[in-house]
C-alpha positions as CSV (number, residue, x, y, z in Angstrom):
1,M,0.0,26.7,-14.7
2,P,-1.1,24.9,-17.9
3,D,-4.6,24.5,-19.0
4,L,-5.7,21.4,-17.2
5,T,-8.5,20.7,-19.7
6,T,-6.0,20.1,-22.4
7,M,-3.6,17.9,-20.4
8,R,-4.2,14.3,-21.7
9,R,-2.4,11.5,-23.4
10,D,-3.5,8.5,-25.4
11,Y,-3.0,5.1,-23.9
12,D,-1.1,2.9,-26.3
13,E,0.5,0.1,-24.3
14,G,-2.0,-2.4,-25.7
15,S,-5.1,-4.2,-24.4
16,F,-5.6,-6.5,-21.5
17,S,-7.9,-9.5,-22.0
18,E,-9.2,-12.5,-20.2
19,D,-7.1,-14.7,-22.4
20,T,-3.9,-13.2,-20.9
21,L,-5.2,-13.0,-17.4
22,A,-3.4,-15.2,-14.8
23,D,-5.5,-17.8,-12.9
24,T,-5.3,-16.0,-9.6
25,W,-5.1,-12.4,-8.5
26,L,-1.8,-13.1,-6.8
27,A,-0.2,-14.5,-9.9
28,Q,-1.5,-11.6,-12.0
29,F,-0.3,-9.0,-9.4
30,R,3.2,-10.6,-9.3
31,R,3.3,-10.5,-13.1
32,W,2.5,-6.8,-13.3
33,F,4.7,-6.0,-10.3
34,D,7.6,-7.7,-12.1
35,D,6.8,-5.6,-15.2
36,A,7.0,-2.4,-13.0
37,V,10.4,-3.5,-11.6
38,A,11.7,-4.4,-15.0
39,A,10.6,-1.0,-16.3
40,D,12.6,0.7,-13.6
41,L,9.7,2.5,-12.2
42,P,10.6,4.5,-9.0
43,E,9.3,2.7,-5.9
44,P,6.9,0.3,-7.7
45,N,6.0,-1.0,-4.2
46,A,4.5,2.4,-3.3
47,M,0.7,2.2,-2.8
48,V,-2.0,4.5,-1.7
49,L,-3.7,3.3,1.5
50,A,-7.2,4.7,2.1
51,T,-8.9,4.5,5.5
52,A,-11.8,6.2,7.2
53,D,-11.7,8.5,10.2
54,P,-14.1,8.2,13.2
55,D,-16.6,10.4,11.4
56,G,-16.4,8.2,8.3
57,A,-14.5,10.7,6.2
58,P,-11.9,9.2,3.9
59,D,-8.2,9.6,4.6
60,A,-5.4,8.5,2.3
61,R,-1.6,8.4,2.1
62,V,1.2,6.6,0.4
63,V,2.8,3.6,2.1
64,L,5.2,0.9,0.9
65,L,4.3,-2.7,0.2
66,K,6.5,-4.9,2.5
67,G,5.1,-8.3,1.9
68,L,2.8,-10.2,-0.4
69,S,1.2,-13.6,-0.3
70,E,-2.1,-15.3,-1.0
71,Q,-3.2,-13.9,2.4
72,G,-2.8,-10.3,1.2
73,F,-0.7,-7.2,1.1
74,V,1.6,-6.2,4.1
75,F,2.6,-2.7,5.1
76,V,4.0,-1.3,8.3
77,T,3.1,1.7,10.5
78,N,2.9,3.1,14.0
79,G,-0.3,1.9,15.6
80,A,-0.4,5.3,17.5
81,S,-0.5,7.2,14.2
82,A,-3.7,8.5,12.6
83,K,-4.0,5.5,10.3
84,G,-3.3,3.1,13.1
85,A,-6.1,4.6,15.2
86,Q,-8.4,4.5,12.3
87,L,-7.7,0.9,11.6
88,A,-8.4,0.0,15.2
89,L,-11.9,1.4,14.7
90,D,-12.6,0.4,11.1
91,D,-10.6,-2.3,9.4
92,R,-12.0,-1.6,6.0
93,V,-9.4,-0.2,3.6
94,A,-8.6,0.4,-0.1
95,L,-5.2,0.3,-1.9
96,V,-4.1,1.7,-5.2
97,F,-0.9,0.9,-7.0
98,P,-0.5,3.7,-9.6
99,W,2.0,2.5,-12.3
100,H,1.5,5.5,-14.6
101,A,4.5,4.7,-16.9
102,L,2.9,1.4,-17.8
103,Q,-0.6,2.9,-18.1
104,R,-1.7,0.5,-15.4
105,Q,-3.2,0.6,-11.9
106,V,-4.2,-2.1,-9.4
107,R,-7.1,-1.4,-7.0
108,V,-7.7,-3.4,-3.9
109,V,-10.6,-3.4,-1.4
110,G,-10.3,-5.5,1.8
111,T,-9.8,-5.5,5.5
112,A,-6.6,-4.9,7.5
113,A,-5.4,-6.7,10.5
114,R,-2.3,-6.2,12.7
115,L,0.2,-9.1,12.5
116,D,1.8,-10.7,15.5
117,D,5.0,-9.5,17.2
118,A,7.2,-12.1,15.4
119,E,6.1,-10.9,12.0
120,S,6.5,-7.3,13.0
121,D,10.0,-7.9,14.3
122,A,10.9,-9.6,11.1
123,L,10.1,-6.4,9.2
124,W,11.6,-4.1,11.9
125,D,15.0,-5.7,12.4
126,P,16.3,-5.2,8.8
127,R,15.5,-1.5,8.7
128,P,18.4,0.9,8.7
129,R,19.3,2.4,12.1
130,G,18.2,5.8,10.9
131,A,14.8,4.6,10.0
132,Q,14.5,2.8,13.4
133,L,15.5,6.0,15.2
134,A,13.0,8.1,13.3
135,A,10.2,5.7,14.2
136,A,11.2,5.3,17.8
137,A,12.0,8.9,18.6
138,T,8.7,10.5,17.4
139,V,5.0,9.8,17.7
140,Q,3.8,9.7,14.1
141,S,1.0,12.2,13.3
142,S,1.5,14.1,16.5
143,V,1.8,17.9,16.3
144,V,5.3,19.4,16.7
145,E,6.5,23.0,17.0
146,G,9.1,22.7,14.3
147,R,11.5,20.4,12.4
148,E,14.2,21.2,15.0
149,D,12.2,19.3,17.6
150,L,12.2,16.2,15.4
151,V,15.9,16.5,14.8
152,R,16.7,17.0,18.5
153,A,14.6,13.9,19.5
154,F,16.3,11.9,16.8
155,R,19.8,12.9,17.9
156,E,19.1,12.4,21.6
157,L,17.9,8.9,21.0
158,D,20.9,8.2,18.8
159,E,23.3,9.3,21.5
160,Q,21.4,7.4,24.2
161,T,21.4,4.0,22.5
162,P,24.3,1.8,21.5
163,E,25.2,1.3,17.9
164,G,23.3,-1.3,15.9
165,G,19.6,-2.0,15.7
166,L,17.0,-0.7,18.2
167,A,14.3,-2.7,19.8
168,R,11.0,-2.4,18.0
169,P,8.6,0.1,19.8
170,P,5.4,-1.8,20.9
171,S,3.3,0.6,18.9
172,W,5.1,-0.1,15.6
173,G,3.8,-3.0,13.7
174,A,3.0,-4.8,10.5
175,Y,-0.5,-5.0,9.0
176,R,-1.9,-7.2,6.3
177,V,-4.7,-6.2,4.0
178,Q,-6.8,-9.3,3.1
179,P,-8.4,-8.5,-0.3
180,Q,-12.0,-8.9,-1.1
181,R,-11.6,-7.4,-4.6
182,V,-8.5,-6.9,-6.7
183,E,-9.0,-4.9,-10.0
184,F,-6.4,-4.7,-12.8
185,W,-6.7,-1.6,-14.9
186,Q,-5.0,-1.2,-18.3
187,G,-5.4,2.1,-20.1
188,G,-6.9,1.7,-23.6
189,H,-7.0,3.7,-26.8
190,D,-9.9,6.2,-27.0
191,R,-10.4,5.6,-23.3
192,L,-11.7,2.1,-23.8
193,H,-9.8,0.9,-20.8
194,D,-9.6,-2.8,-19.8
195,R,-10.8,-3.5,-16.2
196,L,-10.7,-7.1,-15.0
197,R,-11.6,-7.6,-11.3
198,F,-11.1,-10.7,-9.1
199,E,-13.8,-10.8,-6.4
200,R,-14.2,-13.1,-3.5
201,D,-17.6,-14.8,-3.7
202,D,-18.5,-15.5,0.0
203,A,-21.7,-17.2,-1.2
204,E,-19.5,-19.8,-3.0
205,G,-17.3,-20.6,-0.1
206,G,-14.9,-17.7,-0.7
207,S,-13.9,-18.7,-4.2
208,W,-12.8,-16.0,-6.6
209,V,-14.7,-14.9,-9.7
210,V,-13.5,-12.7,-12.5
211,R,-15.6,-9.9,-14.0
212,R,-14.9,-7.4,-16.7
213,L,-16.0,-3.9,-15.9
214,A,-17.0,-1.0,-18.2
215,P,-14.4,1.7,-18.4
């Protein structure tokens, strides 16, 4: 294993200023997301989702962004999973989009709410049959004896159901994170990083303000 204290790189992709910032967090996010796609980053829609367990301890995992609008960021999961149970108790979450190759990250703090059945169906129906089988045949986050049990449940459901799409399990659904803060981070030379944060100002009727943060 290499010496971790010497593992570093300089950030040289340029600065990020208020002059080039889009008018809204959504427009800025779309701009950076398009940059990530154009740079051929693997899974640019991958984001870290952080929740809290019943004791208040943090819990995090990577999920995929499945929808985006001025209302927020959409992802899907099984409501019976660990994160689904956590969201039912505490809707406060954080997201991170780590676009290392561009020396950028986007950080989001907000609240998550489950979407209605129609919106969940719209994201379930286009999924490949294999992905539907995996979601329907197992209970996410439950303890299993071994991988062979997962494969057996998958194959049994595959044999028991007709070809084509499966009905969406009631526990599987879409969630939307409504942002309270969206921070855009650009790595800077000599660690003078640029951090510009959109923050909802509830005292001003929910309008958004932009603040620059120290690195």
